[in-house]
LOFI-999339 format. One record per residue (C-alpha): x, y, z; residue in one letter. Coordinates in nm, 4 decimals. Example, Ala and Ser with C-alpha at 12.3 -4.5 7.8 and 13.67 -1.06 7.14 Angstrom:
% LOFI-999339
<<1.2300, -0.4500, 0.7800>, 'a'> <<1.3670, -0.1060, 0.7140>, 's'> 
This chain:
% LOFI-999339
<<0.6595, -2.1487, -1.0488>, 'm'> <<0.7110, -2.3067, -1.4058>, 's'> <<0.4726, -2.3776, -1.6721>, 'w'> <<0.4881, -2.7418, -1.5697>, 'q'> <<0.2860, -2.6781, -1.2576>, 'g'> <<0.0196, -2.4965, -1.4472>, 'l'> <<-0.2448, -2.7724, -1.4204>, 'a'> <<-0.2233, -2.7656, -1.0439>, 'd'> <<-0.2858, -2.3921, -1.0344>, 'r'> <<-0.5674, -2.3667, -1.2725>, 'm'> <<-0.8454, -2.3538, -1.0258>, 'g'> <<-0.6802, -2.0596, -0.8477>, 'f'> <<-0.6191, -1.9011, -1.1853>, 'l'> <<-0.9829, -1.9304, -1.2847>, 'r'> <<-1.0881, -1.7673, -0.9619>, 'r'> <<-0.8340, -1.4918, -1.0405>, 'r'> <<-1.0127, -1.4208, -1.3708>, 'q'> <<-1.3478, -1.4043, -1.1827>, 'm'> <<-1.2136, -1.1572, -0.9367>, 'v'> <<-1.0616, -0.9490, -1.2120>, 'a'> <<-1.3768, -0.9366, -1.3952>, 'a'> <<-1.5627, -0.8335, -1.0722>, 'g'> <<-1.3227, -0.5601, -0.9940>, 'v'> <<-1.3629, -0.4053, -1.3356>, 'r'> <<-1.7376, -0.4235, -1.3229>, 'a'> <<-1.7468, -0.2769, -0.9776>, 'f'> <<-1.5460, 0.0216, -1.0742>, 'f'> <<-1.7265, 0.0673, -1.4200>, 's'> <<-2.0585, 0.0857, -1.2328>, 'e'> <<-1.9388, 0.3559, -1.0014>, 'r'> <<-1.8224, 0.5825, -1.2922>, 'g'> <<-1.4357, 0.4900, -1.2638>, 'y'> <<-1.2260, 0.4951, -1.5839>, 'm'> <<-0.9546, 0.2209, -1.6074>, 'e'> <<-0.6215, 0.3754, -1.7074>, 'v'> <<-0.2724, 0.2529, -1.8014>, 'e'> <<0.0425, 0.4335, -1.7077>, 't'> <<0.4100, 0.3574, -1.7892>, 'p'> <<0.6011, 0.0869, -1.6003>, 'y'> <<0.9572, 0.2135, -1.6807>, 'a'> <<0.9841, 0.5534, -1.5237>, 'v'> <<1.2434, 0.7996, -1.4019>, 'm'> <<1.1351, 0.7881, -1.0447>, 'a'> <<0.9946, 0.4564, -0.9382>, 'p'> <<0.8710, 0.5816, -0.5941>, 'g'> <<1.0329, 0.7183, -0.2775>, 'e'> <<0.9733, 0.4469, -0.0210>, 'e'> <<1.2853, 0.4134, 0.1862>, 'v'> <<1.3149, 0.0346, 0.1988>, 'h'> <<1.1899, -0.0690, -0.1406>, 'l'> <<1.4549, -0.1944, -0.3810>, 'a'> <<1.3934, -0.1498, -0.7620>, 't'> <<1.4973, -0.2922, -1.0984>, 'f'> <<1.7047, -0.0750, -1.3082>, 'a'> <<1.6636, -0.0493, -1.6707>, 't'> <<1.7769, 0.1762, -1.9732>, 'e'> <<1.5948, 0.3266, -2.2667>, 'r'> <<1.7726, 0.3600, -2.5937>, 'a'> <<1.6646, 0.6242, -2.8409>, 'g'> <<1.6728, 0.6168, -3.2035>, 'p'> <<1.9506, 0.8774, -3.2046>, 'd'> <<2.1696, 0.6589, -2.9621>, 'g'> <<2.0805, 0.8656, -2.6561>, 'a'> <<2.0369, 0.6522, -2.3353>, 'r'> <<1.8020, 0.7204, -2.0420>, 'q'> <<1.8483, 0.5424, -1.6993>, 'r'> <<1.4949, 0.4384, -1.5954>, 'l'> <<1.3550, 0.1968, -1.3217>, 'r'> <<1.0570, -0.0301, -1.3032>, 'l'> <<0.7958, 0.1407, -1.0839>, 'h'> <<0.7093, 0.0195, -0.7344>, 't'> <<0.3634, 0.1724, -0.7705>, 's'> <<0.1717, 0.3547, -1.0336>, 'p'> <<0.0907, 0.6253, -0.7777>, 'e'> <<0.3011, 0.9074, -0.9227>, 'f'> <<0.1632, 0.8603, -1.2715>, 'a'> <<-0.1953, 0.8290, -1.1641>, 'm'> <<-0.1791, 1.1505, -0.9501>, 'k'> <<-0.0440, 1.3379, -1.2668>, 'k'> <<-0.3590, 1.2120, -1.4448>, 'l'> <<-0.5763, 1.3511, -1.1518>, 'l'> <<-0.4025, 1.6845, -1.1883>, 'a'> <<-0.4928, 1.6667, -1.5561>, 'g'> <<-0.8605, 1.6259, -1.4702>, 'g'> <<-0.9026, 1.2507, -1.5296>, 'a'> <<-1.1602, 1.2131, -1.2457>, 'g'> <<-1.2197, 0.8817, -1.0915>, 'r'> <<-0.9626, 0.6288, -1.2101>, 'i'> <<-0.8333, 0.2876, -1.1406>, 'f'> <<-0.5563, 0.0684, -1.2590>, 'q'> <<-0.4591, -0.2963, -1.2226>, 'm'> <<-0.0861, -0.2372, -1.2716>, 'a'> <<0.2188, -0.4680, -1.2691>, 'r'> <<0.4740, -0.3510, -1.0128>, 'v'> <<0.8126, -0.4564, -0.9178>, 'w'> <<1.0072, -0.4683, -0.5823>, 'r'> <<1.3472, -0.6233, -0.6079>, 'n'> <<1.4718, -0.8703, -0.3467>, 'g'> <<1.1250, -0.9742, -0.2247>, 'e'> <<1.0075, -1.3301, -0.2063>, 'g'> <<0.7959, -1.5148, 0.0464>, 's'> <<0.4498, -1.6783, 0.0882>, 'r'> <<0.2923, -1.3277, 0.0537>, 'l'> <<0.5613, -1.1545, -0.1593>, 'h'> <<0.6883, -1.1755, -0.5170>, 'a'> <<0.9291, -0.9379, -0.7055>, 'p'> <<0.6631, -0.8859, -0.9648>, 'e'> <<0.2880, -0.8572, -0.8783>, 'f'> <<-0.0340, -0.6879, -0.9494>, 't'> <<-0.1448, -0.3741, -0.7551>, 'm'> <<-0.5121, -0.2630, -0.7807>, 'l'> <<-0.4934, 0.1219, -0.7280>, 'e'> <<-0.7832, 0.3816, -0.7366>, 'w'> <<-0.8480, 0.7506, -0.6675>, 'y'> <<-1.1648, 0.9041, -0.5659>, 'r'> <<-1.1663, 1.2889, -0.6075>, 'p'> <<-1.3596, 1.4574, -0.3256>, 'g'> <<-1.3525, 1.1419, -0.1243>, 'g'> <<-1.2684, 1.1246, 0.2454>, 't'> <<-1.1048, 0.8524, 0.4381>, 'l'> <<-1.4553, 0.7191, 0.5510>, 'a'> <<-1.5774, 0.7320, 0.1933>, 'd'> <<-1.2799, 0.5250, 0.0840>, 'l'> <<-1.3299, 0.2766, 0.3706>, 'm'> <<-1.6857, 0.2379, 0.2705>, 'd'> <<-1.5938, 0.1833, -0.0935>, 'e'> <<-1.3312, -0.0633, -0.0059>, 't'> <<-1.5946, -0.2584, 0.2049>, 'e'> <<-1.8287, -0.2440, -0.0813>, 'a'> <<-1.5577, -0.3913, -0.3194>, 'l'> <<-1.4754, -0.6707, -0.0847>, 'l'> <<-1.8441, -0.7822, -0.0640>, 'r'> <<-1.8830, -0.7616, -0.4377>, 'a'> <<-1.5987, -0.9973, -0.5054>, 'v'> <<-1.5812, -1.2200, -0.2080>, 'l'> <<-1.8333, -1.4304, -0.0346>, 'p'> <<-1.9752, -1.2824, 0.2950>, 'p'> <<-1.7809, -1.5477, 0.5038>, 'k'> <<-1.4857, -1.7521, 0.4002>, 'i'> <<-1.2458, -2.0095, 0.5511>, 'i'> <<-0.8828, -1.9015, 0.4884>, 'y'> <<-0.6067, -2.1266, 0.6215>, 'r'> <<-0.8402, -2.2736, 0.8757>, 'g'> <<-0.9682, -1.9452, 1.0080>, 'e'> <<-1.3303, -1.8253, 0.9486>, 'a'> <<-1.3387, -1.4534, 0.8342>, 'i'> <<-1.6613, -1.2601, 0.8328>, 'd'> <<-1.6700, -0.9890, 0.5674>, 'f'> <<-2.0085, -0.8484, 0.6791>, 't'> <<-1.8378, -0.7084, 0.9840>, 'i'> <<-1.5342, -0.4990, 0.9329>, 'i'> <<-1.3563, -0.3328, 1.2392>, 'e'> <<-1.2256, 0.0255, 1.2159>, 'r'> <<-0.9423, 0.0848, 1.4790>, 'l'> <<-0.6992, 0.3791, 1.5172>, 't'> <<-0.3315, 0.3136, 1.5532>, 'v'> <<-0.3377, 0.4860, 1.8928>, 'a'> <<-0.6334, 0.2503, 2.0026>, 'e'> <<-0.4487, -0.0544, 1.8733>, 'a'> <<-0.1268, 0.0302, 2.0507>, 'f'> <<-0.3266, 0.0974, 2.3735>, 'a'> <<-0.5130, -0.2392, 2.3378>, 'r'> <<-0.2181, -0.4626, 2.2212>, 'y'> <<0.0954, -0.2894, 2.3366>, 'v'> <<-0.0154, -0.0929, 2.6441>, 'g'> <<0.1489, 0.2207, 2.5261>, 'a'> <<0.0517, 0.5705, 2.4296>, 'd'> <<0.1874, 0.5795, 2.0741>, 'v'> <<0.1086, 0.9379, 2.0147>, 'l'> <<0.2162, 1.0615, 2.3612>, 'g'> <<0.5587, 0.9023, 2.3015>, 't'> <<0.6220, 1.0363, 1.9547>, 'a'> <<0.9954, 1.0672, 1.8945>, 'd'> <<1.0715, 0.9431, 2.2595>, 'd'> <<1.1926, 0.5882, 2.1916>, 'a'> <<1.2984, 0.5177, 2.5575>, 'p'> <<0.9483, 0.6095, 2.6785>, 'e'> <<0.7763, 0.4059, 2.4142>, 'l'> <<1.0067, 0.0990, 2.5140>, 'a'> <<0.9250, 0.1467, 2.8795>, 'a'> <<0.5505, 0.1711, 2.8344>, 'q'> <<0.5560, -0.1415, 2.6097>, 'a'> <<0.7793, -0.3455, 2.8503>, 'g'> <<1.0680, -0.3879, 2.5940>, 'v'> <<1.4386, -0.3274, 2.5870>, 'r'> <<1.5467, -0.0609, 2.3365>, 'l'> <<1.7948, -0.2221, 2.0927>, 'r'> <<2.1251, -0.0777, 1.9941>, 'd'> <<2.0766, 0.1911, 1.7312>, 'g'> <<1.6919, 0.1624, 1.7537>, 'e'> <<1.5044, 0.4858, 1.7126>, 'd'> <<1.1383, 0.5652, 1.7606>, 'w'> <<1.0310, 0.4618, 1.4164>, 'e'> <<1.2275, 0.1311, 1.4184>, 'd'> <<1.0508, 0.0559, 1.7670>, 'l'> <<0.7110, 0.1599, 1.6352>, 'f'> <<0.7311, -0.0927, 1.3491>, 'f'> <<0.8805, -0.3707, 1.5622>, 'r'> <<0.5790, -0.3347, 1.8075>, 'l'> <<0.3495, -0.3099, 1.5129>, 'l'> <<0.4856, -0.6237, 1.3568>, 'l'> <<0.5147, -0.8191, 1.6762>, 'e'> <<0.2075, -0.7272, 1.8661>, 'r'> <<-0.0448, -0.5295, 1.6725>, 'v'> <<-0.0592, -0.7003, 1.3295>, 'e'> <<-0.0839, -1.0575, 1.4695>, 'p'> <<-0.3870, -0.9540, 1.6687>, 'a'> <<-0.5904, -0.7680, 1.4038>, 'i'> <<-0.7764, -0.8785, 1.0986>, 'g'> <<-0.8599, -1.2126, 1.2665>, 'r'> <<-1.2124, -1.3473, 1.2376>, 'g'> <<-1.3083, -1.0060, 1.0605>, 'r'> <<-1.1000, -0.7705, 0.8465>, 'p'> <<-0.9706, -0.4516, 1.0265>, 't'> <<-0.8955, -0.0961, 0.9023>, 'f'> <<-0.5906, 0.0406, 1.0940>, 'l'> <<-0.6553, 0.4143, 1.0707>, 't'> <<-0.4978, 0.7518, 1.1670>, 'h'> <<-0.1266, 0.6750, 1.1565>, 'w'> <<0.1193, 0.8865, 1.3463>, 'p'> <<0.2258, 1.1790, 1.1352>, 'a'> <<0.5793, 1.0401, 1.1065>, 'a'> <<0.4363, 0.7562, 0.8928>, 'q'> <<0.2304, 0.9958, 0.6814>, 'a'> <<0.3997, 0.9030, 0.3482>, 'a'> <<0.1946, 1.0747, 0.0884>, 'l'> <<-0.1034, 1.1293, 0.3155>, 'a'> <<-0.2103, 1.4755, 0.4584>, 'r'> <<-0.2198, 1.5326, 0.8134>, 'r'> <<-0.5723, 1.5191, 0.9954>, 'd'> <<-0.7028, 1.8775, 1.0219>, 'p'> <<-0.8611, 1.7792, 1.3478>, 'a'> <<-0.5440, 1.6267, 1.4991>, 'd'> <<-0.2115, 1.7110, 1.3210>, 'p'> <<-0.0379, 1.4354, 1.5360>, 'r'> <<-0.1916, 1.1814, 1.2959>, 'v'> <<-0.2197, 1.1368, 0.9066>, 'a'> <<-0.5330, 1.0532, 0.7237>, 'e'> <<-0.4113, 0.6983, 0.6364>, 'r'> <<-0.5369, 0.3546, 0.6793>, 'f'> <<-0.4175, -0.0020, 0.6152>, 'e'> <<-0.6462, -0.3052, 0.5723>, 'l'> <<-0.5744, -0.6358, 0.7277>, 'f'> <<-0.7526, -0.9795, 0.6853>, 'a'> <<-0.6533, -1.3371, 0.7089>, 'g'> <<-0.3012, -1.2471, 0.8491>, 'g'> <<-0.2250, -1.0304, 0.5547>, 'm'> <<-0.1928, -0.6650, 0.4844>, 'e'> <<-0.4277, -0.6052, 0.2014>, 'l'> <<-0.4167, -0.2338, 0.1314>, 'a'> <<-0.2654, 0.0918, 0.2013>, 'n'> <<-0.4764, 0.4234, 0.1654>, 'a'> <<-0.4442, 0.7977, 0.1949>, 'f'> <<-0.6437, 1.1130, 0.1928>, 'v'> <<-0.3815, 1.2531, -0.0512>, 'e'> <<-0.1310, 1.5448, 0.0363>, 'l'> <<-0.1743, 1.8395, -0.2053>, 't'> <<0.0816, 2.0543, -0.0530>, 'd'> <<0.3868, 2.0351, -0.2786>, 'a'> <<0.6353, 2.2127, -0.0471>, 'a'> <<0.5504, 1.9539, 0.2271>, 'e'> <<0.5813, 1.6802, -0.0189>, 'q'> <<0.9237, 1.7831, -0.1327>, 'r'> <<1.0451, 1.8048, 0.2318>, 'a'> <<0.9066, 1.4577, 0.3056>, 'r'> <<1.0703, 1.3243, -0.0142>, 'f'> <<1.4136, 1.4820, 0.0580>, 'e'> <<1.4061, 1.3332, 0.4211>, 'a'> <<1.3178, 1.0011, 0.2753>, 'd'> <<1.5768, 1.0165, 0.0189>, 'r'> <<1.8507, 1.0982, 0.2365>, 'a'> <<1.7743, 0.8137, 0.4630>, 'r'> <<1.7489, 0.5724, 0.1706>, 'r'> <<2.0747, 0.6699, 0.0149>, 'v'> <<2.2439, 0.6268, 0.3496>, 'a'> <<2.0992, 0.2884, 0.3987>, 'l'> <<2.1235, 0.1621, 0.0350>, 'y'> <<2.3923, 0.3285, -0.1680>, 'p'> <<2.3065, 0.3192, -0.5425>, 'g'> <<1.9288, 0.3319, -0.4855>, 'e'> <<1.9014, 0.6892, -0.6033>, 'd'> <<1.7345, 0.8833, -0.8862>, 'w'> <<1.6279, 1.2424, -0.9587>, 'p'> <<1.3180, 1.3714, -0.7850>, 'i'> <<1.0108, 1.3645, -1.0192>, 'd'> <<0.9655, 1.7416, -1.0479>, 'e'> <<0.6710, 1.6948, -1.2752>, 'd'> <<0.5018, 1.4961, -1.0029>, 'f'> <<0.5538, 1.7776, -0.7410>, 'l'> <<0.4008, 2.0251, -0.9834>, 'v'> <<0.0985, 1.7847, -1.0335>, 'a'> <<0.0747, 1.7480, -0.6389>, 'v'> <<-0.0212, 2.1284, -0.6208>, 'a'> <<-0.2704, 2.0895, -0.9058>, 'a'> <<-0.4534, 1.7789, -0.7799>, 'm'> <<-0.8036, 1.8069, -0.6527>, 'p'> <<-0.8739, 1.6915, -0.2972>, 'e'> <<-0.9103, 1.3147, -0.3199>, 'c'> <<-0.8507, 0.9884, -0.1526>, 'a'> <<-0.6543, 0.6984, -0.3013>, 'g'> <<-0.5745, 0.3251, -0.2270>, 'i'> <<-0.3340, 0.0620, -0.3295>, 'a'> <<-0.4643, -0.3086, -0.2714>, 'l'> <<-0.2728, -0.6176, -0.3368>, 'g'> <<-0.4783, -0.7905, -0.6030>, 'f'> <<-0.2842, -1.1173, -0.5718>, 'd'> <<-0.3598, -1.1310, -0.2020>, 'r'> <<-0.7178, -1.0538, -0.2699>, 'l'> <<-0.7223, -1.3593, -0.5057>, 'v'> <<-0.5500, -1.5623, -0.2419>, 'm'> <<-0.8458, -1.4973, -0.0022>, 'l'> <<-1.1059, -1.5599, -0.2731>, 'a'> <<-0.9429, -1.8799, -0.3877>, 's'> <<-0.7922, -2.0279, -0.0691>, 'g'> <<-0.4378, -2.0262, -0.2040>, 'a'> <<-0.1682, -2.0636, 0.0620>, 'e'> <<0.1142, -1.8976, -0.1440>, 'r'> <<0.1180, -1.5913, -0.3848>, 'i'> <<0.2839, -1.7987, -0.6596>, 'd'> <<-0.0290, -2.0320, -0.6646>, 'q'> <<-0.2143, -1.7240, -0.8122>, 'v'> <<0.0420, -1.6139, -1.0583>, 'l'> <<0.0417, -1.7489, -1.4223>, 'w'> <<0.4204, -1.7799, -1.4212>, 'l'> <<0.6667, -1.6749, -1.1456>, 'a'> 
């Protein structure tokens, strides 16, 4: 989207400014501090399927350091938590190479915040309060009415039972059994995780967040990412995603503070990423792993700010709410 189309986007962009001001006021009133962390970093994240932008830092002595633009400010913000920053939030520019669609841009804004001492329920309550602070109670988005006064909370196990007809926890690591219960054929080379995401994308996500937003909670432990396992049921992780208007809006965790388990997860993810995408490799952020062990118990969330603005403004495409793209 070039500067020549700016006039057509000004209505969306004015709403963007209003939503940004509302977000900052919301967190300020709740005692959060806005932080800024580096964008060019040694380790941009450990997600298996996210491609990165590489760059290089040249020092005054001629030394050169390979860096990448971060895919999330998560690692840096958790270091601040370990240092005692308390409640923090950031509206960060993030980069994910190769992405581009109605809902995706290679450079976008992520709203990320951390609540020390918070539980998963606390974070859902706070996210609901934020949505109600910056959005009308009811909106029409792409011809669909969405009621933000009623937000559903649904576990992944409940969603698979309802929309897939399968026991997702009982079939963990057993792809043939999950396929049989779902009534689908297992594709060549498809493992349990591949099938889980196929069923999630084809059957669960199209059915949730319609008419009202949905928190999809308590993900199988294999999809824990940086979340801790639920002490009450170690088969699941204390994680939720938020869906509304046919979009995934947010991803949240009760944060893992076990550095040894975090290292093991990173090493497994890194091995898979390097096998799938040669060249997408970088050193483990050892300082981050030290910080993990020093972090307070907390809950954290990453919310796609541009998608929030799309809901607020009625924009059909993400590039309509970007100043330049």
